[in-house]
N, C-alpha and C positions, 0 to 999 in steps of 0.2 A: 463451425456449421455456417458458413456463408452462402450456399446457395441456397436460394429460395425460389419454388417454382411459380411462375407467372402466367402460366399460358394454362386455358381452359382443359380439363379433362374430359377424354372419351367417355362415352357410356360404354359399359361392359356387363357382363352377367356376375361380375364380382361384386359383393355388398360394398357401399361407401358410406361413410360417416365423416362428417363435418363436426369440428369442435372447436369453439370459442375457449380460450383459457389453455391452449393444448401445452405451453411452456410451464403451467403450473405443476403442482405437485399431484392434483386429481388427472389433470390432461395427460400427463406423463403414465401414470398407471393405467389408465383408460386405453392410451394408445397402445401399450403393451398387450392389455387385455384383448381388444380388438384385432390386432395383427396375428394374435395366436388363433382368433378366430376364423381368419382367412379375410377380413377386411383390407378394403384401401382407404388409410385413413388421410383426410385431409385438415389441417390446423390453420386456423385465422392467427397471425402473429404481426403484434405491432412492430413497426419499424423504430429501432434504436441505434445509436452509436455505439452502442456497448451489446455484445452478445448476451442474449437472454435465455439460450436454448441448450442449458447445462444438464437439463434433466433428461433431454433426448439424445444426449451424444450416443449412448450405449445401443442405442436402436437406429440411429441415422445411417442412412445409405443415400449416396450421393444421387440424386433425381434424374442423372443421365444414365443410371445405370436402368437396366429392364426389370430388375428384382427390388427396386424400389417401389415400396407399396405406403411409404408416409411420404406426405408432399406438403410443404407450408406455403402459406399465401399471407402477402402484406394485406392488412385491415385492421378495423377496429370496431369495438362497439358502438361509439361515438360516431360513426361515418355510416350512413344508412345505404349509401350508392356502392360502397363496396362490400357490404354485407349481400344486397341484391345482387351484384355482378356475381359473387362467388357462389351462391346458391343456384343460381340458374347457370352457371358454368360447370361445375361441379357435379350438379343433380344429385345430391346425396341420399340415400335412403334413410339415414338417420342424422339429426343435427342435435348435438349436445352444447348446451350452453351453459360453460363453466366459468366464463370470463367474469371477471370482477375486481374492483377495488375491495379486497376481502379482509382488511385489518378493521376490525371494530374502532380501536383507539384512532388510528388516523381517519377515520370516518368523520370524528367531531371537528378534526382540523381541516379537512377538506370535504364539507358536505355536499357542495352542489356538483363537484367532480363525483363523488360517490353516488349520488342519485342518478346523474346522467348515464353513467356506466352501467351500474346495477340494475336500476330501474327501468328506464327510457332504453337504455341498451337492449333489454330484454324485449322491449316492445317493438324495436328495429328490427331485431332477428326473426320475433313471431310475425310481422308483417311480410318480410321479406321471404318467408316461407311459405305465408297464406297466398302471396300473389303469384309465387311460383307455382303453386297447386293448383290455383284459379287458371293459370295460363296454361299450363302443360296438361292438367288432367293427370298428374302423377300422385302416388302416396308418398308424403314424406312424415316420419315419426319424429317428434319433438322432446327434448328432454330439457326440463328447467331445474338446475340447482340451486334448492332451497336451503333454508339453514335454521338450526334448533335457535340462533338468537332472535327469530321471529317471535319466538313465545316469550322472552323477556322475562318479565315479572310475573307471569303466570306459574303458579307452583307446579312442581312436578307430581306425577310423572305426565309428559305430554304425549298426546297422540294425534291422529289426524283430525279429531273433533275439538280439541282444546283450542281455546281462543288464544287469537295472538295480542300480544302486548310488548311490541318492541321499544327497546331502551336507548336506541343508538341510531345515526341517521343510516348506517350500512343496514341494521335490521329493518328500519322502515321501508327503505328501497327495496329489500328482500321480498317483503310483503306485497308491496306493489307488484313486484315481478310475479309473485307467485298468483295474484289475482288477473294479472294480464292473462297469464296462462291459462287459468280457468275459464277466464271470458273467452279468449280465442277458440276453447274447445267447444264451450257453449253456443256461442254465437256463427262459428264457421264449420263447426264439425272436425276440428283439427285433432289428429291423436298427439295430443300435448299432456305430458305428466310431470307433475312436481314430486321431486325427490327431497323431502325435507330431511335431511343429513346432520345427525349430531354431530359432534367434535370427531373429525379424523385425524390422525396423525401420521408420521413415519420419518425416515431419515431425511428424506426430501420437503421435509414441511419448512417453509421461510423461517429463517432464523430471529425476525422478531416476532413470532407467535410464542406464547409463554413456555409450550413444552421444549420446542426445538431450541429456545433462548436457554433453557435450563441445561439442556444435556450437550449443546455447545460449549457452553461454559465449564460444565462439569468435565469435560474431557480437559479443557486448558488448565483448569485448576490442577487435574490430576498429575498432569507432566509440569506444571509450575511456571505456566504462561500467565495465569492471572490469579488473584486472590480472592476477589469478592465478586458477587451476582447482586445485582439491583432488580427489586420487584416489586410489584404493586399488591393488589389484593390477592393473600393467601388463604382466604378463606372462601374463594369463590369454586363453587363445584359443577364439575362438567363430566359429561359422559363421553368418555373419550374410547375410542375404537381405531381400527387400522385401515388406512386409506386405502390398501390394496385390497383389503375384501370389500370394499363401498363401492368401488368402480363396478363389480359384478352386479350389485344391487340396480344401478343405473342403466345397466344394459338390459336387465330380468324385465324391466319395467315396459321396455320398448318392444319386447317379444309378446306379450300377451294381445289378445282379442281386441280388450277395449282398454281405453287409457283410465288413468286413475291417479291418485295421490297418495303417497307413502312416506311413512317416517323409517327413517333406517339408524338404530342406534343399537347399542350394546344391553341396553338397561343396567348398567352399572355406571356409578358415578363416583368420582374420587375429588377431593379439593386438590388445590394448588402445592398445598403444604404436604398431602399425600404423595403427590407426585415426587416432591422433592425428598420425601423421607425414603421412597422407594428408588428412586435414581442416584441419590447420593450413596443410601446403602449397599447398593448392587456394587459399589466402586470402593466399599469400607469406609467412606468418610461420613461426617456429620454435616448436615447441611447448615446447622446453626450457626457452624464456625464461619460460614462464608456468604451467606445471605443477609443482605440487608434490605429494609423496606423502604422505598423511596416514594412519597407523595405524587410526585410527578407523573407516575404510571398508574394511580387512580383515575376511573373515569368520572367525567359529570353526573352520569346514572349508571349504576353496577347492575350487573346481572348476575343473582346469588348462585341460583342451583337449577340445572339442566338436566333432566332425565328422563331419556325416552322411551315410550311404550311402543315396541316394534311388532306387536302380536301380529298386525294385518299382514307385513309383508313375509314374516315368517310361517302363517299360515296358507296364503293364497300363493306366494311366489316360491316358496321353499328356502328363502334365503337365510342364513345365520351367519353370524360373525366368526372366523376361524381363529383370529388372535386374540387373546385376553390380554388385561392390564399389565400385568407382570411380564410378558412376552413383548408386549410393544415398547415398554419401557427399557428393557433389555437390549431390544433390537437399535433402538436411538441411541442408548449409551454407547453401545460397543461401536456403532458407526462413526459416533462423533469422537470417541475415544482416539479411533485410528487418524481420523482426520488431525486432532491434535497432535498426536506422534508426528505426523509427517509435515505439520507446523513447526513443531520444536526443531526438527532437524533443519529446516530452510532458516529459523530463526538463530540457533546456534553456529550457522556457517555465516551469517551475516546477510541473507539474501532477503530477508525482510524483516520489520521491526515488530516486536511482539508487544501489543497495546491492548489494555483494559479494555474489553468489551464496553459500550454503553448500557 
């Protein structure tokens, strides 16, 4: 996917959305959802020497073709001038800020960068939207991707009124982005919503996130490409849902008459150990035979239990999750088992070296 749109988009009657983080898990599902709704979707993508658009390849159309309704633009949440340029030239109706350095563990190792992208990046994008509205008189609706990690040490269930107690640089940065969004809503009258999404997974989840790390390794174990999986805290409990369900909640927030903040969650939590039990059991294996705890994967401050209360969005917006925990696990295991089988064929024929995953 080498072609990137670099010219401004002309105004049209078609609704336009601008997404930061379009190449991520949520960005790809949201793009699919919006395209199905008839939107023209624009995404901000960072320049890289390696292609990072794999999650979008199945919906990509060459921008030279008139049927192309997804267009990518070089930019970054650390670059205020680029954000301002694309907001002004695209003239979006809706802006979804999904971009982030979103790995909690990595945020301890790269706290400055995490804060710059997650917290100040949100501020830069909000300011670009504010100035655009002030200059043009247009209405632009803004969605800020929050995280259940903001609750941190606060015991469950957690809802919109629960106090934040973040336990990582990532979570602290998300709290800052949340309050920047509230401030711009209150100070400038922006239609700006915070979606506080609890953990949401899929076959497109990054491989260094624990759920995907488990299912990826499980597939490889099943076909004989590896034997061990190294993890950290197995007692951590999370409210895991399906990312494809959660992007609908993002969109619904921006279709309301008034902006507000909403928790999005399944209201059902499971430990990492329970995820192991369900996933390995699905393929007839015992996780105890393959999983080892490695202290290097423990974090300086752990978050023990996150379980959301999503009564507000269910009642007011009519949203509810469609995929349950068992279905989610099965979906991810099936996908990664197929990937492992393809990898095994390549390894057996000497095209790649089968190595133990870290």
